[in-house]
N, C-alpha and C positions, 0 to 999 in steps of 0.2 A: 222619840222612838218609844213605842209602847211594848213591843214584844222583843224577845231575845233571839229568836230564830226566824229566818225566812227560808223559803224553799227555792233552791236553784232551778230556774226554768229549763236549763239544759239537761241536767242529770238527776234532779230531784233531791239532791243532798241538802241537809240542813246547813245554813250558813248564818253566822252571827254577825249582824251589822256593826255592833259595838259603837254606835253613834256616828259611823262614817256614812257618807252619802254614796260612795262607790266601794263595793266589796268584791273580792275575788274568791270564787269557789275553790276550796282547797283540793277538790277531787278532779274537776275537769278544767279549771282555769278560766271559766267564763267570768267576765266582769259584769257585775250587776249594779245598776243605779237604783237607789232606794229612795222613795219619797218619805216625807215626815211621818206618814201614817203606816209605814212599813210595807206599802205596796210596791211591787217592782214596776218601775216606770220605763225601764229600757234595759235590754240585754245587749251587751257588747261581747260577741264571741270573736276574739282576735284570730283564733285559728281559722275560722270560716272566712274572715276578711282576708287573711293572708292567702288562703287557698283560692279565693275568688280572684284576688289580684294576680296570683301566679297563673291562673287559667287565662286571664285577660292578656297577660304578657306573652304566654305561649301562643295564644291565638294571633296576637300582633306579629310575633316572629314567624308563624306559619304563613300569614298573609304576605309578609315581606319576602319570604323565600319564594312563594308562588309568584309574586311580582317579578322577582329577579329571574326566575326560570322563564316566564313569559317574555321578558325583555331579551333574554338570551336567544330564545326561539325567533323573535322578531329580527334581531340583528343577523342571525344565521340565514333566515329567509331572505333578507335584504341583500346580503352578500352573495348568496346563490343566484338571486334574480339578476343582479348586476353582472355576475360572471356569465350567465347564459346570454344575456343581451349583448355583452361584449363579443362573445363567440359568434353570435348570429350576425352582428355588424361586420366582423372581420370576414366571415364567409361571404357576406353580401358584397363587400368591397373586392374580394378576390374574384368573385364571379363577374363583377362589372369590369375590373381591370382585364381579366382574361377575354371578356367580350370585346373590349377595345382593341386588344392585340390580335384577336382572331379576324376582326373586320379589316385590318390593314393588309 
């Protein structure tokens, strides 16, 4: 390592590598991977990773809730359809039976 300070790519603060390959910015907490020539080769912002993961999980939960609601609507529709068909069949049978008794 040649220099004693590198610039945090997230907040711009000076960070001392102290010979380490990964340092954490004392101001914003961004983890910075440092190459041998003191150039930043990768920035690992754990807060952004956690935020992204949380957003993904929230979206999964939203999709699952929407799926449950759609399934509930389908079941309700199916039950209503079966009920209406049953009533129509009962009325149809009553009309047929009444027609048989009226003809006698």
